[in-house]
C-alpha positions as MATLAB code, in Angstrom:
seq = 'MTDPRHPLGTVRRDESGTYLQFERHLSHGPERVWRALTESDQLRHWMPCDIIGDRAPGAELVVPFWDDVAQKYQIDEPTLTGRIITWEPFTRFAWEWDDELISYDLAPNDGGTILTLVVRLGSKSPGAELVLAGYHVCLDQLCELVETDAPPPFIDADPSGYEQLYTAQLSGS';
ca = [
     -31.429  -18.471  -41.673;
     -30.838  -21.159  -39.013;
     -33.062  -24.427  -38.822;
     -35.511  -23.588  -36.280;
     -35.172  -27.454  -35.334;
     -31.402  -25.765  -33.438;
     -32.096  -22.399  -32.826;
     -29.465  -20.069  -31.531;
     -28.296  -19.928  -28.002;
     -28.740  -17.418  -25.789;
     -26.593  -14.807  -23.971;
     -27.167  -12.906  -20.363;
     -24.965  -11.402  -18.707;
     -24.970  -10.176  -14.680;
     -22.927   -9.583  -11.507;
     -21.904  -13.317  -11.585;
     -21.142  -13.652  -14.707;
     -22.219  -14.766  -18.545;
     -24.165  -17.381  -19.197;
     -25.472  -19.071  -22.666;
     -28.686  -20.808  -23.046;
     -29.591  -23.057  -25.593;
     -32.934  -25.695  -26.311;
     -33.246  -28.615  -27.725;
     -36.232  -30.584  -28.395;
     -35.607  -34.303  -28.906;
     -38.117  -37.195  -29.798;
     -36.782  -39.552  -27.311;
     -37.658  -39.504  -23.952;
     -34.568  -38.948  -21.158;
     -33.559  -41.677  -20.395;
     -31.843  -41.554  -23.802;
     -30.983  -37.949  -23.719;
     -29.501  -39.124  -20.437;
     -27.293  -41.518  -22.049;
     -25.599  -39.651  -24.362;
     -25.057  -36.467  -22.089;
     -22.698  -39.364  -19.528;
     -21.481  -41.623  -21.017;
     -18.627  -42.253  -22.659;
     -19.468  -44.344  -25.683;
     -22.190  -41.335  -26.390;
     -20.064  -38.288  -25.509;
     -17.285  -39.708  -28.163;
     -19.813  -38.523  -31.431;
     -20.674  -34.955  -29.950;
     -18.787  -33.557  -27.147;
     -15.098  -33.372  -27.457;
     -14.014  -34.968  -24.056;
     -14.712  -37.673  -22.373;
     -15.790  -37.452  -19.107;
     -13.764  -39.667  -16.459;
     -15.013  -40.487  -12.069;
     -17.401  -41.264  -10.022;
     -20.825  -39.613  -11.149;
     -22.094  -38.670   -7.878;
     -22.474  -34.926   -6.179;
     -18.739  -33.430   -5.460;
     -16.385  -35.996   -7.425;
     -13.941  -34.964   -8.841;
     -13.483  -35.576  -12.875;
     -10.507  -35.891  -15.292;
     -11.820  -34.208  -18.784;
      -9.239  -35.268  -21.283;
     -10.008  -34.482  -24.715;
     -10.284  -36.967  -27.217;
      -7.164  -37.648  -29.457;
      -8.263  -36.326  -32.234;
      -9.483  -33.539  -31.337;
      -7.072  -32.267  -29.204;
      -4.710  -32.787  -32.163;
      -6.612  -31.130  -34.651;
      -7.396  -27.986  -32.404;
      -3.407  -28.034  -31.466;
      -4.430  -27.954  -27.519;
      -1.661  -27.150  -25.724;
      -3.470  -28.939  -22.168;
      -5.697  -32.325  -23.489;
      -6.464  -32.827  -19.875;
      -8.726  -30.547  -17.952;
      -9.874  -31.589  -14.817;
     -13.824  -31.089  -13.105;
     -16.071  -31.869  -10.311;
     -19.554  -32.903  -10.901;
     -22.607  -29.870   -9.010;
     -25.599  -31.817   -9.275;
     -26.197  -35.588  -10.128;
     -30.064  -36.357  -10.521;
     -30.132  -39.282  -13.116;
     -32.556  -38.434  -15.823;
     -33.596  -34.753  -14.798;
     -30.464  -32.698  -14.026;
     -26.514  -33.191  -14.406;
     -24.064  -29.970  -13.729;
     -20.885  -30.215  -13.847;
     -17.581  -27.219  -13.596;
     -15.035  -28.447  -16.573;
     -11.552  -25.912  -15.895;
     -13.731  -23.084  -15.173;
     -16.684  -23.053  -17.082;
     -20.401  -24.698  -15.215;
     -22.199  -26.829  -17.450;
     -25.654  -27.771  -16.431;
     -28.243  -29.862  -18.416;
     -31.928  -30.099  -17.638;
     -34.111  -32.459  -18.822;
     -37.550  -32.094  -18.747;
     -40.148  -35.051  -20.752;
     -42.312  -33.587  -23.021;
     -44.648  -35.719  -25.071;
     -42.948  -39.119  -25.707;
     -39.899  -36.855  -26.102;
     -37.360  -34.737  -24.117;
     -36.948  -31.038  -23.918;
     -33.144  -30.722  -23.095;
     -31.946  -27.543  -21.352;
     -28.034  -26.245  -21.444;
     -27.155  -23.629  -19.485;
     -23.363  -22.673  -19.713;
     -21.522  -20.322  -16.730;
     -18.403  -18.748  -18.428;
     -15.033  -19.507  -17.530;
     -12.295  -17.151  -16.999;
     -10.377  -18.571  -19.287;
     -13.239  -18.821  -21.773;
     -12.429  -17.868  -25.680;
     -15.199  -15.541  -25.802;
     -19.404  -15.597  -26.010;
     -19.167  -16.408  -29.902;
     -16.467  -18.795  -30.245;
     -17.996  -20.513  -27.071;
     -21.895  -20.414  -28.011;
     -20.614  -21.462  -31.847;
     -18.835  -24.940  -30.301;
     -22.021  -25.692  -28.086;
     -24.416  -25.370  -30.833;
     -22.166  -27.158  -33.039;
     -22.221  -30.073  -30.206;
     -25.965  -30.015  -29.658;
     -26.272  -30.252  -33.504;
     -24.252  -33.444  -33.494;
     -26.077  -34.626  -29.744;
     -29.331  -34.354  -31.618;
     -28.146  -36.645  -34.678;
     -26.941  -39.220  -32.121;
     -30.126  -39.527  -29.881;
     -32.102  -39.799  -33.056;
     -30.594  -41.377  -35.476;
     -27.652  -42.485  -33.916;
     -25.303  -42.478  -36.617;
     -23.994  -38.811  -36.161;
     -20.903  -37.758  -38.529;
     -17.425  -37.718  -37.167;
     -17.260  -34.926  -34.456;
     -13.935  -33.980  -35.112;
     -15.653  -32.876  -39.285;
     -18.037  -30.789  -37.026;
     -17.070  -27.001  -38.611;
     -18.153  -23.998  -35.521;
     -16.833  -21.169  -38.327;
     -20.443  -20.693  -39.564;
     -22.558  -19.985  -36.327;
     -19.534  -18.633  -34.948;
     -20.163  -15.660  -37.625;
     -23.973  -16.040  -36.257;
     -23.106  -15.365  -32.822;
     -20.872  -11.947  -33.792;
     -23.408  -10.678  -35.874;
     -26.332  -11.600  -32.500;
     -23.707  -10.229  -29.994;
     -23.026   -6.854  -31.878;
     -26.735   -6.145  -32.112;
     -26.990   -6.920  -36.374;
];
């Protein structure tokens, strides 16, 4: 059983690709959530990589995996590239990472924020259940960071339990 504060993501497939969607309700306003989504010192706690480059639509990005993450997961190419698609502070941030499209939408809600994450999988993505599990773990870490400023080390996060849940969800079990 999953925690109702952190529900499973959903999968949508159409002619343009496969999309994963998550929604999280956070008790802090969009400005705090925005910092967690966009600043390197915050990304370190919940994202497997940094985002380096200008913060503007069309800006090219360098996306290096953190050294400990690259080592733990034996990532052969620890630096990818990306590009910012949409940069609307405190509201919307969309960017391409390798061949995935990642979009964060923030909506104020009763003093907090509703964060919606949509990911369009790329041709190099390993499979929806694994990617869903990975983003779920990242979002759990992000929520912990925003809510407490004291998340556990990202490197200790384990997506295997979620991967099993998503495998069952995608197979219709």
